N, C-alpha and C positions, 0 to 999 in steps of 0.2 A: 861400609857402605857396598851395597851390591850394584853391579851394572845390570840394569832390567833390560831385557829384551823380550818385550811382550807380544811381538809379531803383529801388533797395531801400532802404526806410525804415530797416530795422535796421543796415544796413552803413553808410549815410550817417550816421546818428546815432552809430554807434561811431567812425567816422572823425572826426567832430566832437568827440566825447568826448576821443579822443587828441589832436586837435589843440589843443583848449583847455588840456588839462593840460600839453602839451608847451610851448606858447607861454607859459603863465603861469610855469612852472618856469624857462624860459629867461630871462624877464624878471627874475624874482628872482635868478637866478644872475648876471646882468649887473650888478645893483645890488650883490650880495654881493662880486662880483669886484673892485669899486672899493675894497673892504675887505680885499682878498687873503684872501678865504675862499669856500668853497662851501656850497651846501645840505647836502651830506652831512657836512661838519665841523659845522655848525649842529645837525643832527640828533643827532649824537654829543654835543656839548656840553651840548645841551638835556636828554638822557636822563641824563647824568652830573650835571647841576646839580639834577636832581628826585630823584635817588637818595640815600638816607640813608647807603648804604655804597658802596664803590668796586665796579665792575662787572668782570666777566670780558669779554674780546673776545667770547666766545660769547652772553653775556648781552646785550651791546650789539647784536650782528647780529640777535637775535631782536626786539629793540625798534625797530631802524630798518629791518627788512625788506630785509637785505642778506646776500650770502653772507659766511661767516666769513673766507675768504681775502681778500675785498675790505675787509672792516673792519680785518683785520690790517694790511694796507697802508696803509690810511687812518690808523690809529692810529700806525703808525711815522712818517708824514709828520707828523702833528699833534704827536708827541713831539718830533721834530727842530725843530718851530716854537715849542715851548714851551708849547703850549696844554693837553697832558696829560703824565701821567707814569706809566709802566708800573713796577709794583711787584711783585716776586716774593715769594711766601710764604716765610717763614722754615721753616715746617714742610715744604713740598714745593715745591721750586725749579720744578716744571712748572707750577705754578699762577701765573698772572699777573693781577693786578687793574690796573685803569685809574682814576687820579685826576685830577679837573680841576685845573687850575693857575690861579694868579691871572691869568695872562695869557689863559687860555681864558675865564675868567668876565668878563673885561673886554671881550673880542672878542664874546662872547654878548651882553652888555648893549649893544654898538654895534650889532650886526647883528640882534637879535631884532626892534627897531622896524621895520627895513626888511622883514622877512618879515611880521610882523604887519600893519603899516600898508599894505603892498602887497596882501596878501590881502583885508584888511578894505575898502580902498578898491575893489579889483576887484569884490568880491562886492556891496558897498553901492550901487555905481554901476548895477549890472544887476538886482538882486533886492530886493524888500522882505523885512522880517524873517520874515513868514509864507512867503514863497516860499523863503527860505533854509532854515528848518525842514523844509519838504517836500523840497527838493532833498537836504538832509543825510540825510533817511530813505531816499531813493531811491538815494543813493551808498552809504549803509551796507548796504543790500539787496544791490547789486551787489557790493561787497566782500566781504560774507558769503558769497554765492553763488561767487565765485572761490575763497575760501579752502576752501569745501567741496570743490570740485573738486580742490584740492591736497592734501585730506586734512587740513585743519587747520581751526581756528575762532579768532575774535577772543577774546582772553580779557581780563578787566579787569586793570589794572594792579595788581601786587602791593602790599601795604602799605609795602614798603620804597621805592617810588617815589611822591613827592608831588607831585601836580598841584593844589596847594592854591590858595585865594584869595589867600594872601599873595603867591605867586609870579605869579599872573595880574595882580593889583594892580600889583606892581612893574614887569612888563612893559609893561602899558597906561600907566602913569606915563611910561615911556621913550618910548612911542610919541607921546603928547601933548607931551612935553617936549621 
């Protein structure tokens, strides 16, 4: 990777933002690869584990910010691996819901500590807690601006998705354990 010095503060900062994100994601992907999984699979398993109900592929794509056709192909691979199960509605065979399987929960419990631990270590090494809060505010602002340009906005998770303290405590225990 090259250190871009463009002479334009905004372009240089944009390039650094992209480089930082891509490098961090690549580092996590390498660690997850050792467990024969990907960040995209972790995103799907995470949202399924937090959902009180099985989700449709379209619902999953909206949560993980990926195109429906990409999620559909990903779900097919994940079903072949035994991580999820596609279940057709008895009332309407066109309706498919995705259920996380025990093998998927096991993989999630093995891989989440990698993701959380790596992210926490990387950020804590560089930023104080106060700086993290400021950085998060700035990133949220950038995200919201980009979403507005796309004609959408960030919405709160619905009540059917639980990002509760029990789940966070469980995963924090796995990171430390």
